[in-house]
Each structure stands twice: as C-alpha cells, then as structure tokens.
N, C-alpha and C positions, 0 to 999 in steps of 0.2 A: 338352811340358813347360810348365808355367805360368810366367809372367814378370810382373814389375812394374817400375816405374821410380821412381827418386829424382831430384828436380829438382836439377841442378847448375848454378851460375851464378856470375858475378862479383859481388862485393859489397864495399862499404866497411864494415868491421867495427870497432865501438868496444867496448873492454873497459875497465871501471873497477872499482876496489876502494877500500876505506877503509884508509888507512895505519894500522898499529898497532891494528886493531880489537880484537884480543884484550886488549891492555893497557887499552883504554877499557872493555871489559866487566868486567875485573877491578876497575876503580875504582868502577864503579856499573853493575851489570848492567841494571837496568830502564831507567835514563836512557839508557845507551849504545844499547841495542836500539831504543828509541823514536826517538832522534835519527838513527841509521843508517837506520832505516826511512823517516823523514821526508826524509832526504837523498836517498834514491833515488826516492821518490815525486816530489819536486821535479825531480830530474834527468830522470825519465821524462817529466814535463810539458814540460820544455824540449826534450827529444828529439822529442816529438810535434810541437811547434810548428815545428821545423825539418825536418819531413817524415821523421823517422826512426821506427824501430819497435823497441821493447824486445822482445827475444827471450827473455831469461832474467833472472830476478831471484832470487838465492839468497844468503841470509846477508848477507855484506859485499861482494858482487860483482854487477855488472850487465853484460849483453851486449846490444848494440843493432846494428841494421843500417840503413844508409843507401844511397841510390842515388848521391849525390854526395859527393865528398870534402869540398868546401867546407862543405856543411851539417853534416857531422859535426864538423869543426874549429870552426866558428862556434858550434854548440850547446854544445860543451865549454867554450869560452872564456866564453860567456854564463853557463853554469852555475857555472863556477869563480869568476866575479866575484860572483854571487849567494851562493855558499857562503861566500866570504871575508867578506862583509858579515854573513851569518847567524852565523858563528862569532864575529865581533868583538862581536856584541851579547850574547853569553853571559857570565855572571859566574862560570863554573866552567871546569874544564879538560876537560870531556867534549865535545870539539870534533872531529867527524868531518872529516878532511881526505882528499880524494879525488885519486887519480892516474889518468891515462887513457892508454891506448895505442890508436892507430888504424892499421889496416892495410888493404891492398887485396889480395884473393885469391879463389881458388875456394872455394866453400862448398857443402855439401849440406844440404838441408832435409828432415828426416824426423821423424815422430812429434811435429811441432810444435816440434822443436829444430833447432838449426843447428850443424853441425860442419864440419871441414875445415881446410886449411892456413891460410886467412885468419883463422880464430878463434884458432888456436894462436899465429900471428904477432902478433896484437893483444895477446894475453896477455903474450907475451914483451916487447913494447914497453912495455906498462904497467908492468912490473917495473923497467924502467930509467928511467921517468919520475920527476921530482922530486915530493915531496909537494905537492899543489895544482897540479901541472903536467901537461903533455901532451907525448907523444912520438909521432911519426909516421914512416912509412917513406918512402924515396926515391920510391916509386911514388905515394904519396899527395901528396907534395910537388910532383911534376910535374903533378898534376891540379888544383892550386890556381891560380885566376886571380891574376895579378900585382897586380890592383887592390886586393886585400884588405889591410887594415891589420895585417899580421902581421909579427912579427920571428922569423926562423928561425935557430936555432943548429945548425950542422952538427956532428953527433957522429961523423962518419966511418963506416967500415964496422965493424959490431959482430958479434961471434961470439955467436950466440944458441943456447941449448940446443934441440936437436931439429932444427936446420937445418945442412946441411953446407956452406952457402955464407954468406959474410958479407952482412949486410943493412945498406944505407945508412939512417941514421936522423937525425932532426932534432927538437930541442925547439922548441916553438911558444909564443909569448906575444903578447898584444895590444900594438901599438905605443903608446908613451907618449902620453897625451893623446887617443888615438883611442877611439871608441865601438864596441861590438859591433854589426855589421850586423843589421838586423831580418830576419825570415824574408821571403822573396820571396812576392808574391801568386801564387796558383796559376796565373793566366792567363799570367804571365810565365815560367813554368818549363818549359812543354812543349818548346820548341825547344832550350833550354839543356840540359834533361835528356837529350834524344836525343844531342846533341853530346857530353855528358859520358860517356854510356854507351860511345860509340865511342872516345872518348879513353882511358877506363879500360881498354878491351880492348886498345887498341894499346900502352899502357904496359906492361901485363902481358906481352904478347907480347915486347916488347923486353927487359923486365927478366929474364924467366925462360926465354924461348925456347920457350914452349909455347902451344898453341892452346886457347882457351876452348871448352868444350863445353856444350850446352844440356841434355842428359840423359845419365844413366849407366844402362845396361841391366844388370839383374841377373836371375838365375834362382834365386830363393830357395827352391825346393822340389825334391824328387827327381822321378823320372820319372812318378810317379803324380800327375797334376794334382789339386790340391785345390779342390773347388767352393766357392762362397761359403757362408758360415755358414748362411744361411737355407735354402739348398738341402740342406745336410747335415742340417738339422733340420726337414725338411718336415712331420714329424708334430707339431711344436710351433709355437705362435705365437712369432715372433722379434722382439726389441725392443732398441732402444738408448736409453739415458737420456742426453740431452745435458746439458752443464753448465748448471745453473740460473743465471740472471742475478742479480747482487746489486743490488737496488733500494733498499738502505738509505741511500744517499747518503753512505756512508762506505766508502772502499776497504779499510779494515782489516777490514771484515766479509766480505770475499771468502772467508775461511777457512770461515765459517759456511755460506754458500751452497754452496761446494764440498763441505763435509761432509754437508749434506743430500742433495746429488746422489749422493755416494758411498754413503751409507747406503741410499738408495732402490735404487741399482743392486745392492748386496749383498743386500738383502732379497728383491728380485725374482729374483735369480739363484739363490737357494736354493729356489725353488718348483719342484717336479719337472715341472710342466706348461708351463714357459716356457724359451725359450732367450734369454739375455741377453748382449749383447756386453760385454766387459770394460771396466772403468772407464778404463784407459789409452787404449784406442782411441777411446772417446767424448770424452775430454778433449782429444784432438788438435784438436777443433773449438772449443775455448774461445776466446771473444773474437772469433770470426770470424762474418761474415754468411754464412749458409749456406742452400742450397736443400735442403729436407728430402728430396726425392726423390733428389738426388745423394748425400746422406749415407747414406740407406738403401741405395742401390746399392753405395757404397764399403764399407759395413760388412756388407752381406749380410743385411739385416733387412727386414721388412715394416712394422713399426710404430716410431714415434719418439715419445718423451716429451720435451717441453721445457717450460720454465717459469721462474719467478722466485721469489726469496725476499726479503721485506722484514722487517727486524727493527728495532724501536724499543724499546730497553730490554728488557723481558721479553715484549713483544708480538711475535708472529710471524704473518706472512701468507705463505702459499704459493699461488701461482697455477700451475696445471699444465694442459697440454692434450695429449691423445693423438691422434696423427695417423696415418692409414693412408697410407703412402707410395705405394701402388699407385694410389689415387684422388686423393691430396692432400687428402682431406676429414678433418674433425675428428670423432673418435668421441665425444669429450666434452671439455669445458673447464670448470674449476671453481676456485673460490677456497676455501682452507682457512684459517681464523683460529683463533688460540689463544694460550696463554701458553707460555713456554719450558718450563715444567714439563709441558706437554702435547705436547712435540715428537714423542715416539714414537707417540702416538695419532694425531697429524696425519699422520705418515708411513704408518701403517697405513691411514688413510682413503684416502690417495692410492693405495696398493698395492691395496686392495680394489676401488677403482673400476676400476683397470686389469684386475684379475682378472675382474671382472664384465663389462667391455666386451669382453674377448677370450674370454669364456666358458670360462675355465680351471677345470678341476675340481681342488679342493684335497683333498689326502690328510689324514688325521688329523695327521700330522707337520707338514704345511704349516700347519694351523690352530694348532698349538701354537706355531709360530714367530711367527705374528701376535700371539699373546697375550703373548709374552715381552717383558719390559722389562729392558733391560740395566743401568740404574742408576736409582735413585730421586732422584738429585741432578742437577738441571739445571746446577749449577755444575761438577760433575765432567765432565759431557758436554761442556760448552763448552770446558773446559781440554783434554780429549782431542782435540777437533776442532782446536784450535790445535796440538797435538802432531802430528796427522796432516798438517797443512799443512807443518810443518817437515820431517817425515819424507819427504814427497813431493818436497822440493827436493833431497834425496839427495846431500849432501856429508858428509864426516866431521864437520864442524862442526854442520850442521843435524840430523844423526842424534843427536848428543850433546844438542842443545837439545830435540829431540823426547822423548828419554828423560827429561829432567828434568820436562817437562810431563806425561808419562804418570805419572811418580812422584807428581806433585802431585795428579793425578786420583785415585790410589789413597789418598792421604792424606785427601782429601775423602770418598771412598767406599771403605772398606777391602774391600768385596766386589765391586769393579768388575773382573770377569774380563777384559773386553776390554782394559782399561788394563794389567793385568798381562801379558796376552799380547803387547801391543805393546812393553812394556819388554823382554820376552824377545826379540822380533824385532829390536830395535835392537842387542842384543848379538850375535845371529847375523849381522846385517849387518856389524858391525865385524869379526867373525872372517872372514867370507866375502870381504870386500874388503880385508883386511889393514890395517884402520884402528885396530885395537886395540893399545894400548901394552903390555898384559899379556894375551896370548892365553889362557893357562890360566884367568885370573880371569874373562875375558869368557865363556868356555865354561861355567864353573861358574855364573856369575850367570845366564846365559841359560837353562840347564836348571832352575835353582832357580825362576826366575820362571815358566817354563812349567809346572812342577809346581804352583805356587800357582794359576795360571789354570785348569788342568784340573780341579782340585778344586772350583772355583767353577762352571765351565761347560765340559763336555767336547765342546761342539759348535763351538768356535771353530777354524777351520782353521789360523790362524797359529801356534797352539800346536804342531801336528804338523810344520808347515813348519820352524819353529825347531828342533825336536828333530832333524829329518832332517839339516839343515845342520850342526848341532853334532855329531851322531853321526859324520857323514862326516869332519869335521875331526879326529876322533879315530881315524879309519880303522875305525870300526865299521860296515862296509858293510851288513850284513844288517839291523841295527837302523835304519840310515838309510833303507834301502829300505822297510821296513815302516812307518816313520813317514810317509814320502812317500805311500805308498798310503793311509794313514789320512787324510791331508790331503784327498784327493779323494773319499774315502768320506763324510766329513762335509760336503763341499761339492763336488758333482759338476760344478759349472759354474765352478770356480775356475781361471782360466787359469794363474796363477803356481803353483798347486798341481801342475798337469800339467807345467809347465816345470821345477819342482823335481824331480818324478819323473824327467823326462828327464835332468836334471843328475846325480842320484844314479846313475841307470842307466849313464850314460856312464863313471863311475868304477868301476862294479861289473861291467863286462863284459856287461851286459844290453842290447846295442846295439839289437836289433829293438824291444824294449819302449821303449827311450829314444826312438827315432825316432817310434814310434806316439804316445807322450806329447807330443812336441813338435808333431806334426801337429795333435793335438787342442788344444793350447795356442794355436796360431795360428788355428784356427777360431774360438775364443772371443775371441781378441785379435788381429784381423786386422792392426792397425797396431802390431804388437809391436815391442819395443826390439831393439837390436843384441845383447842378451844371448841372446835366443832363437836368433838366427842363429849366435852363437858356439858354443852348445851343439850345435846340429844339425851345424855344420861339423866340430866336433871328433869327434862320433860317426862321421860319414862318413869322416873321416881315419883313425880307429882301425880302421874296417872296410876300409881301403885302397881306398875309393871316392873317389879323389883328385879326379877331374874334377867329380864331383857336390859335393864339399866346397868347391870353389874359390869359387863365388859367395856361399855362406854366410859364409865367413871374410873375404872381401874386404868384404862388406857390414858385418860386425861391426866391422872396423877403421875403416871410414868413420864409423860411428855412435858408436863408443867409441874414439877415437884416443888417449886418455890412459892406457889399460891396457896395461902391458908384456906381459902374458901373451897378450893377443889378438894382438899383433904376433908373438910367439914361435910361436903356433899357425900363423899364416899363413906364417912363415918355414919351419917344418917342412914344411908342405904344398908350398910352392914348391920346396924341396929335393927332395922325392919326385917332383915333376913335372919335375925337371931344370932348373928356372929358377933357377939359382944366383945370378945377378946380383940378381934380385928378392928372393931369400932373404937375401942379404947386406944389402940395403937394409932389409928388415924387422927384421933383427937390430940394425942401427944405430938404428932407431927405438926398439926396446925398450931398448937401452943408454942412449939419450938420456933416456928416462923413468926408468930404474932402472939406474945403473951397476953394481949388484951382480949383474946377470944372469950366470949361469954354468951349465955343465952340472952341476956338483956341487950347486948350489943346487936345480936342477930335480929331481935325484934325491932329495936330502934332503927336500924339501918335497912330493914327489909323494904323492898320496892314491889312486893307482890300486890296485885290488885285485890285478890280475894283473901279474906281473913282465914278461910278454911285451908288455903295453901300455906299461910304463915304458921298456923297451928300444927299442920301436918309436919312441916319441916322442923320447927322448934321442938315439937314433941319427940321426934326421932333423935334430935341432938341431945335432948335431956336423957333419953334412954341410952345414948352412946357414952354419956358421962361428961358432957360439956358443962363447965361450972356455971352457976347462976350469974 
C-alpha cells in the first residue's frame, strides 16, 4: 500500500485580522481594499524582519509562523506602533485597525498551507483581542524572557469555541516609555533558538499532557499502489510549470505573474500529446528555493518549466527555461517581449517552443487551440486575472470579490466567455460550501451565467463543472453525472474535473467510477487538497471499506478542520469501527463549528440518490452521538 507523510511540528502561530473590515469597505471600497492590502504588506515586512514567515494572506486576515514566541510578540508590537502612526496621519476614517492572537501548538503543513490546533487557537485568541491589541496564550507567556519590556494583563481561563478545556490568556502591550526591541542579529540567535525549541516543547507537554511528534503517517490510497504521474503517462512527455517569479518590482503585480503561469499550465494541459501536472501541485513551490530534480521527482514529471514575468505599464517581458530533470540540463531558455495586447501571442510562443523541444505532435484540434484568442481586450484580461487571484484565496469574502471582478471583465468585453464561466463557478462555489445567503438564487444565477458562457465558447470545462455541482444541489443526479463527464471530455487533463466526477459519483451510487476518477485526479494533482481525500474517504465509507477509508478522512480533517461535515463523516466512520470515544470527539468538533448539526438536518439536506446510503450514513451518525 502506498504511503506519504505530512510534516507535523510545534510552532508559534500568529493570526491577525482587520477590525470592522466590512464597514470600511462599505464606506469606500477602493480605498479600503488598498489600505488593507498595504497594511498587510507592511505587517509581512515586519514579520520577515523578526524571522517569521507569512503562511497565508487572504482578504482581511493574515497567518504567520515563528520559531520563537518572543519574535512573534515583538513583531506584533512593532507593527502595531507603526500602524497607529500610519492611521494617525490619515485625514479620513478609512483606518485599518488590526488585532492579533498568538498561540503555541501542533500544526501540520501540507499543500503549502498550515493547519492544526495551533492555527485554530490563534484565531480564537485574535477574536478576544482588543482593536489594535494583542492576545497570547499561557503557553506563549511562559516562553517569553522576563527581560522584555512587556506589560501583561491576565485574562484568566477563557472558554474558547472548539476547545473542551479552558485556555489561559493574556493581553500584551509595550511598557510605557519603552522601545520595541530590534531584531537580533542572525549569529546571536542559534543557541537561543535551540533553547527556545526545547522550552516550547516542554511547555506544551506540561500544558496539554501530550507528546510532540515529528511526522504523521498516512496511507492515502487504496490497496492498489498508484505510481508517480510520469510513470502512469510513460507514452507522453510529462511537465510541471512552476510559478513564474514577479520581477516587476511591485508585489501587487504577483497576480499577473501567477495568471500567466496558470494560463500556460492550462494551455499545455489541453494538448493531447502532453501530461501536465495540475496548477495547485505546482504552486505548492511558490516562493521557495527548490531543486528542479527534487521537484520533478515529487511531482512525477521529467520536464520542468520555470521563468519570470516583468511588467512595466503595458510592456511585458517573459523569461522562460525548459529543464530536463533527468540530466539537469536546459533544453532551451528564451526571452519573449511584447505589449499587454500581445499577451496571448506571447503565451503561444512559449507553448510552441515547448512543443517543439519535446517533439510533441499536434492534432488539428491542438492547432485550433493555439490560434484561439479568448478576448481582444487587454484590460478585460487584466481584470479577470485579478479575479482569479481573489478566487484562489478561497474564502466566502474573496469569492464574492472575485465575482465582482469577473463581472467587470464582462462589462469591458461582453463576449468574454471565460469571465462568464468564472462568474458561474463562483455561484456554484457558494452553493457547494453553503456560503450563499439565497441558495435558490445562487443556483439560478450560476446556471444562467453558464448558459451564456457555453453559447460563446463550449470548450471551457468550468462551465460543465458548474452545471454538475448545481444539478447535484437540486438532486438531479443523472444530469449532474453527465455534466461532470462532459467536463473531462473537453479537458481530459483537468484534475478538478475528475475530482468533480468522483464527487458526483459518490452521491449517485457509482462508487467504483468515483474511486477511479479520484485516482486519476490525484495522478494529475499529486499534492491535492484535503477535499480529494474527503471524497475518497466518503466513497470507501459508503462501500463499507472502513479501514481503507480511515486514513483518507483523518487526512481530510487535518487539512480542512473548519468544515463541520468533514468531522461528521469521520465521526460516522469511527462509530462503524467501534471507536465510540473518537466518534464522540468528532461530533463535538462538528458542533463547535456548527451548533445546528443534527440527524434531522443531515436527512433533510442529504443529496444522496439512494435511500440505503442515507440510512447507512445517518445510522452511523446516530451511533456516534449526533443529536436528533
């Protein structure tokens, strides 16, 4: 049986958000977004100076990791002083005020994201911090050297959502008249850091009575070991497109470099003679110094494309190099210059160079794809890429922001099929993740925009993916299944298309087809998200292959701890395995996220086609202790 590992470790986690960001946006949307973005760019700079690492930046929230508690606290106080001065200099009321929570706990890093109890605890602490303030746990307090000029206010033992034990908490501020300590020089840090690591581990052991672990073992596939992607596609050249660097000198242009990378990946993946690793797996390496041979081995490919994008006004320069990971040699390296209006032609030039270097034969359909221009408006394309950036941050708020940007792109170019398809996808996402305030209206709007898109261009896979999800939400299983199949017909190398087919199959009783689709999705997207694991685990649960389902669903909870239904699926599985204490714990986790969890809700909202599957699932939940 194949196996993989997720790194588990102790870490100091900082979580920050902007107080009342929605109200700021209502006052002046453009100014608020610009100032919130500037706020977090500056906070990120401060975090880096104090040896921290920003792990996530989404909308109005920031997540960072530190090795030392003192660095996290000092960085926060340094930034809060800077932000207070910045706000005082403004002559209006669009003033982003940040609150911060810092916790010490176990975290798991996967897909270039960080999850675990430490992250959740930092979020909870941030919510009790005062505007412009900082709140830390007792464990972080114990790790702070006494010499530091801090004033700590003991908040006592707090009952925090999602935790069954009270958590000691403190507010922290700088002592009156004191100055914020400067970052320590690197040469002074080595012995202190080692001591800090051991101290943090000891504190966590005392505080929670558990041992820290270095790795968590998972068995995320069934008994048929799945070979690397390149081995599965030995008849085709295999390639990964790594995120292109933004050399524009402006961090706000990251969206453009990412968009170019994503479009190159999509265009190459639609060529029948190539196997291309999914965008999500390649983007796991963004911002990291990597060895090409290691990346190729991890992703199961032979060739790697890397490069950079420089944009100055309407001028674009793309530098790209294609590397043979077997030899480490360059097959070619070239510079492509042009105007923003030429962006699609520049992308085609890059793709044709790759095709020529790898001696890929193009079919007539492939040639047509090269000649297709999705929009004649550079401005519409630029706005769409901004929307894609927001969508990929994947929160309810950023999905809504992405939808508005996609709509703006259609206003600029009323024939922009991809923009209409993306609007439809945002509505399907809202429905699928229960983020919609009016579910019926979101379904109607999603299908309407999908219809507009398909009239303009019937080769966009997101159109059919949207339809499949929305049909399923209306319990139209056969229509959903057919739309999911159409998704991979128009794009046979689309990982999320196969995952959607697996998702639809799981609710339609087509379990073997669902498992095959998920296996294919993981081959294309080897560093897939917890969603893939959740789908596979649920299928195996419904097939009563409980032991095989266990590693999938446990992995899904680790990677997506904020979804109540993921905890419920794991609770149902634990119950069927006779692990009732674990099942009860998972039920409590689900209730902490959503107090409305009940058996009646699960029956009412179930979209399973077969009554036997509903009875199987709900019966297991009853055994796990879910309230009626």
